[in-house]
C-alpha positions as CSV (number, residue, x, y, z in Angstrom):
1,D,-10.9,99.6,27.3
2,E,-14.7,98.9,28.0
3,H,-15.0,101.9,30.4
4,L,-13.2,104.3,28.4
5,L,-15.3,107.7,28.0
6,D,-15.9,108.9,24.2
7,Q,-13.4,111.8,25.1
8,G,-10.7,109.2,25.5
9,F,-10.6,108.3,22.0
10,N,-9.6,112.1,21.1
11,M,-5.8,112.3,21.4
12,T,-2.7,113.7,19.6
13,A,0.9,112.4,19.8
14,G,4.1,114.2,18.5
15,V,7.4,115.9,19.7
16,D,7.5,118.9,21.7
17,P,9.6,121.2,19.4
18,E,11.0,123.3,22.6
19,T,12.2,120.0,24.6
20,G,12.4,117.5,22.0
21,F,10.1,115.2,24.2
22,I,7.8,112.7,22.9
23,R,4.3,113.4,24.1
24,G,0.8,112.5,23.5
25,G,-2.6,111.2,24.8
26,S,-5.3,113.2,26.7
27,R,-6.3,113.4,30.3
28,H,-9.4,111.1,29.3
29,N,-7.2,108.1,28.0
30,C,-4.7,105.7,29.2
31,G,-1.6,107.1,27.6
32,T,0.8,104.5,28.7
33,W,1.3,100.9,30.2
34,M,1.0,102.4,33.7
35,D,-2.6,103.8,33.4
36,K,-5.8,102.0,34.2
37,V,-9.4,103.4,33.4
38,G,-11.7,103.4,36.6
39,S,-14.8,101.1,36.4
40,S,-16.7,101.9,39.3
41,P,-19.9,104.3,39.1
42,E,-20.0,103.9,42.9
43,A,-16.6,105.4,43.5
44,G,-17.0,107.9,40.8
45,N,-14.0,106.8,38.7
46,K,-15.9,105.1,35.9
47,G,-14.1,106.0,32.5
48,I,-11.5,108.2,34.4
49,P,-7.8,107.2,34.1
50,A,-6.2,106.5,37.5
51,T,-3.0,108.6,37.0
52,P,-2.6,111.5,34.5
53,R,-0.2,109.7,32.1
54,D,-0.6,112.2,29.1
55,G,1.9,114.6,28.1
56,S,5.6,113.4,28.5
57,A,6.1,110.3,30.2
58,I,9.5,110.0,32.0
59,E,10.1,106.4,30.6
60,L,9.1,107.3,27.1
61,V,11.4,110.5,27.1
62,A,14.3,108.3,28.2
63,M,13.7,105.7,25.5
64,G,13.1,108.5,22.8
65,Y,16.5,110.0,24.0
66,Q,18.5,106.7,23.7
67,A,16.7,106.0,20.1
68,V,17.6,109.5,18.8
69,S,21.2,109.3,20.3
70,W,21.7,106.1,18.7
71,M,20.3,107.6,15.2
72,A,22.8,110.3,15.8
73,E,25.8,108.0,16.2
74,L,24.8,105.8,13.0
75,V,24.7,109.1,10.9
76,E,27.9,110.2,12.4
77,C,29.5,106.8,11.7
78,G,28.3,107.1,7.9
79,I,25.9,104.1,8.5
80,G,22.5,106.2,8.5
81,T,21.3,108.1,5.6
82,I,18.7,110.4,7.0
83,S,20.4,112.9,9.1
84,E,17.5,115.3,10.0
85,V,13.9,115.1,11.0
86,V,11.0,117.7,11.0
87,M,9.1,118.3,14.1
88,K,5.7,119.4,13.6
89,T,3.3,120.8,16.2
90,G,0.1,122.6,14.6
91,S,1.2,125.1,12.2
92,T,4.9,125.2,13.8
93,Q,7.6,123.1,12.3
94,K,11.2,122.8,13.0
95,T,14.0,120.9,11.2
96,V,16.7,119.3,13.4
97,T,19.6,116.8,13.1
98,Y,19.4,113.8,15.2
99,R,22.4,115.0,17.3
100,E,20.4,118.4,17.8
101,W,17.3,116.5,18.8
102,S,19.2,114.4,21.3
103,E,20.9,117.5,22.8
104,M,17.5,119.1,23.1
105,I,16.3,116.2,25.2
106,R,19.4,116.0,27.3
107,E,19.3,120.0,28.1
108,N,15.6,119.8,29.0
109,F,15.3,116.7,30.9
110,E,16.6,117.8,34.2
111,K,14.8,121.2,34.0
112,K,11.7,119.6,33.4
113,F,11.5,116.5,35.3
114,W,13.7,117.1,38.5
115,C,11.3,118.1,41.4
116,A,13.8,119.4,44.1
117,S,11.3,119.9,46.9
118,G,9.7,116.6,46.5
119,Y,5.8,115.8,46.2
120,Y,5.3,115.2,50.0
121,G,7.1,118.4,51.2
122,D,10.5,116.5,51.9
123,T,13.9,118.0,50.6
124,G,15.3,115.1,49.0
125,G,14.0,115.4,45.7
126,Y,13.2,113.2,42.8
127,Y,12.0,113.0,39.1
128,R,8.5,113.6,38.1
129,D,6.6,110.9,36.6
130,T,5.2,113.0,33.6
131,V,5.5,116.7,32.4
132,G,3.1,118.6,30.1
133,S,0.0,116.8,31.2
134,E,-3.5,118.7,30.5
135,S,-4.1,118.0,34.4
136,G,-0.8,119.5,35.3
137,G,1.3,116.5,35.5
138,D,2.3,114.0,38.1
139,E,4.8,114.5,40.6
140,K,4.3,111.3,42.5
141,L,7.1,108.6,42.7
142,R,6.2,105.7,40.6
143,P,8.2,102.8,39.2
144,N,8.5,104.5,35.7
145,Q,11.3,106.6,37.1
146,T,13.3,103.4,37.7
147,F,12.7,102.3,34.1
148,A,14.0,105.6,32.9
149,M,17.1,105.4,35.0
150,V,18.0,102.1,33.4
151,I,17.2,103.1,30.0
152,A,19.2,106.6,30.1
153,P,21.0,106.7,33.3
154,G,23.1,109.8,32.3
155,Q,20.0,112.1,32.2
156,F,19.7,111.8,36.0
157,L,22.3,114.6,36.9
158,S,20.5,115.7,40.2
159,L,20.7,112.2,41.6
160,L,24.2,111.6,40.4
161,L,25.4,114.9,41.8
162,D,23.9,114.1,45.3
163,Q,24.6,110.7,45.6
164,D,27.7,108.1,45.5
165,I,26.6,107.2,42.1
166,T,28.6,107.0,39.0
167,I,28.3,105.9,35.4
168,D,30.8,104.0,33.6
169,K,31.7,104.5,29.9
170,Y,29.2,101.9,29.0
171,D,26.4,104.1,30.5
172,I,25.7,101.7,33.2
173,L,24.5,103.1,36.5
174,M,26.9,102.1,39.4
175,V,26.0,102.6,43.1
176,D,29.2,102.9,45.2
């Protein structure tokens, strides 16, 4: 982007070894498709991303979950030949199987993304847009949560428990 500040080119990407979430970017760059760098010196937003999409974005975590779960199934069916991966963060390293990685994401998705109280003070609750951002994350409701629901509907336990929604055997979200 022509307005990106120099700091926007300094970023990292990887996997959080505690949650299994794909993460990356920095608060100075556009980490995903959703972001746009400001261009107005008058408004004071020149070179500043409009939303903090660094950290772990909900739709990227959902895509990662589906990909890792699929890899686990391939290995379990005898099709896949590589059964484990090494997660590295700084000097820390952790070896896990694809199934273990998939379970890490599944176990942490709800804990990290579900926002029971809601950003606007309501009690309905919804899923955060990002977690683990340098700027604290983004609890606003955005279209990215919808993409994540289509990609990995089984991850949305709080939504499913509170609504007349079920998931069929093909992982398709059904609204009754």
